[in-house]
C-alpha positions as CSV (number, residue, x, y, z in Angstrom):
1,M,96.2,128.7,114.7
2,P,96.8,125.2,115.4
3,E,99.8,123.4,113.9
4,A,98.1,120.9,111.8
5,E,96.0,123.9,109.9
6,R,98.7,126.4,109.2
7,E,99.1,126.8,105.7
8,L,102.4,125.5,104.1
9,P,104.2,127.8,101.9
10,P,104.4,126.0,97.9
11,I,107.3,123.4,97.3
12,T,109.0,125.1,94.4
13,W,111.3,123.1,92.0
14,A,113.1,126.5,90.4
15,P,115.5,128.9,90.8
16,G,114.2,131.5,93.9
17,G,114.7,134.7,91.7
18,M,111.6,133.2,89.3
19,P,108.5,134.5,89.6
20,Q,106.0,132.0,91.2
21,A,103.8,131.0,88.2
22,A,107.2,130.3,86.3
23,R,108.4,128.3,89.6
24,D,105.2,126.3,89.3
25,L,105.0,125.7,85.4
26,G,108.6,124.5,85.9
27,R,107.6,122.0,89.2
28,F,104.9,120.8,86.8
29,A,106.8,120.2,84.1
30,A,109.4,118.4,85.3
31,S,107.1,116.2,87.7
32,T,105.2,115.5,84.6
33,D,107.9,114.9,82.5
34,L,109.7,112.5,84.5
35,M,106.1,110.7,85.4
36,S,105.4,110.5,81.6
37,A,108.4,108.7,80.8
38,V,108.1,106.1,83.8
39,L,104.9,105.5,82.0
40,Y,105.3,104.9,78.8
41,G,108.8,102.9,79.6
42,A,111.4,105.2,78.6
43,P,114.8,103.4,78.6
44,L,116.9,104.2,81.5
45,P,119.4,106.5,79.7
46,E,116.7,108.3,78.3
47,L,115.1,108.9,81.9
48,L,118.5,109.3,83.6
49,T,119.2,112.4,80.6
50,S,115.6,113.6,81.3
51,V,116.3,113.8,85.7
52,A,119.9,115.9,84.6
53,A,118.5,118.2,81.9
54,H,115.6,119.3,84.9
55,A,118.1,119.2,87.5
56,R,119.8,121.7,85.5
57,T,117.4,124.2,84.4
58,M,115.9,124.0,87.8
59,A,119.5,125.1,89.4
60,G,120.1,127.4,86.7
61,A,123.1,125.7,85.8
62,S,125.3,125.5,82.9
63,L,126.3,121.6,83.5
64,A,124.6,118.7,85.4
65,F,125.3,114.9,85.2
66,I,125.1,111.7,87.0
67,A,127.6,109.4,87.9
68,L,126.6,105.8,88.7
69,P,128.5,102.9,90.0
70,D,130.6,101.5,87.6
71,R,132.0,97.6,87.0
72,E,134.2,98.6,89.7
73,A,133.4,98.4,93.2
74,N,135.1,101.3,94.0
75,E,134.5,103.8,91.4
76,L,131.6,105.8,90.1
77,R,131.2,106.5,86.1
78,V,130.1,109.9,84.7
79,A,126.8,108.0,82.7
80,V,125.1,111.3,81.7
81,A,126.1,114.9,81.5
82,V,124.1,117.7,79.8
83,G,125.2,121.4,79.0
84,T,128.3,123.2,78.5
85,G,131.0,120.9,78.8
86,S,129.3,117.8,78.9
87,D,131.4,115.7,76.4
88,A,134.5,116.5,78.4
89,I,133.0,114.4,81.5
90,R,131.0,111.9,79.9
91,D,132.0,108.5,80.8
92,L,134.8,109.6,82.8
93,T,135.5,107.6,86.1
94,V,136.3,108.6,89.8
95,R,137.3,106.5,92.7
96,R,134.9,106.9,95.8
97,G,137.5,107.7,98.2
98,R,139.4,110.1,96.2
99,S,136.5,112.7,94.9
100,M,133.9,115.0,95.7
101,I,131.4,112.9,93.7
102,G,132.7,109.8,95.6
103,R,132.3,111.5,99.0
104,A,128.7,112.4,98.2
105,F,127.8,108.7,97.4
106,S,129.5,107.3,100.2
107,T,128.3,109.4,103.1
108,R,124.7,110.2,101.5
109,R,124.9,113.4,102.2
110,A,124.6,116.4,99.9
111,L,127.8,118.7,99.3
112,S,128.3,122.3,98.0
113,A,131.7,124.0,97.1
114,R,131.8,127.4,95.5
115,V,134.9,125.8,93.3
116,A,134.7,122.6,91.7
117,G,138.0,121.7,92.1
118,D,137.7,117.9,92.4
119,T,141.2,117.1,90.3
120,A,139.9,113.3,90.4
121,L,137.2,114.4,87.5
122,P,139.4,116.6,84.7
123,G,137.0,118.4,82.4
124,L,135.0,119.9,85.4
125,P,134.3,123.5,84.8
126,P,136.4,125.6,87.7
127,G,132.8,127.1,89.6
128,P,129.9,126.4,92.1
129,I,128.9,122.5,92.1
130,L,126.2,121.0,94.1
131,L,126.5,117.1,94.4
132,L,123.2,115.0,95.5
133,P,123.2,111.3,96.4
134,L,120.5,109.7,94.6
135,E,119.5,107.6,97.7
136,T,116.2,105.3,98.2
137,G,116.6,105.3,101.9
138,E,118.0,101.6,101.5
139,T,120.8,102.8,98.8
140,V,122.6,105.0,97.2
141,R,121.8,104.7,93.5
142,G,123.8,107.2,92.3
143,V,125.1,111.2,92.4
144,L,123.2,114.2,90.4
145,A,125.4,117.3,90.4
146,V,125.0,120.8,89.0
147,A,127.7,122.8,88.1
148,G,128.1,126.5,87.4
149,R,130.1,128.8,85.5
150,P,133.3,130.3,86.8
151,G,132.4,133.5,88.7
152,D,129.1,132.3,89.8
153,Q,127.6,132.2,93.0
154,S,127.4,129.3,94.9
155,F,123.9,127.3,94.9
156,D,121.9,129.1,97.6
157,K,119.7,127.0,100.3
158,P,116.6,127.3,98.7
159,V,117.8,125.8,95.3
160,A,119.7,123.0,97.3
161,R,116.6,122.3,99.2
162,E,114.4,121.6,95.5
163,L,117.0,120.4,94.4
164,I,117.3,117.4,96.6
165,R,113.3,117.2,96.5
166,F,114.1,116.2,92.9
167,A,116.3,114.4,93.3
168,D,114.2,112.3,96.0
169,L,111.4,112.2,93.3
170,A,113.8,111.4,90.5
171,V,115.4,108.4,92.1
172,R,111.9,106.7,93.1
173,L,110.8,107.3,89.6
174,V,113.6,105.1,88.2
175,E,113.5,102.5,90.6
176,L,109.9,102.3,90.0
177,A,110.6,102.1,86.4
178,E,113.5,99.3,86.5
179,A,110.9,97.1,88.9
180,H,108.3,97.2,86.1
181,R,110.8,96.6,83.5
């Protein structure tokens, strides 16, 4: 079969163990929710909270958060956090050069660790973490992170790929919403 005619596997935005119908429903719900929020002019904090909540669900994670550049050029602040332990990390700041979050932001590369032992961010649970730069192609707007519970397995490659795709869609929708304000 020629390359152009080969049927591609569907893109899924849900944990790999879910049945196909549930993955399709999750992908549709996340996409529709974010697009609707943009179209109806949701305020930025609400939009970011929705992004974090959907990422948390898709990853099957206990915690998700978004860190954005702070007033200080070399710091990132946890602007949004949802899930277990979210109150402990919300509004904390970390220096870009001294944290995993800062490294994901600066290098524009996704990072995964089996144990989130980032002493720069006290209150982060000691479990697996996946950090994804929210990159538009021209600039990095922040970092989306999902964290598991202590003893959980690391986030596998299919989940990481799904979240990378989701983060790409999310940052573009946020940028679109800001352009329309």
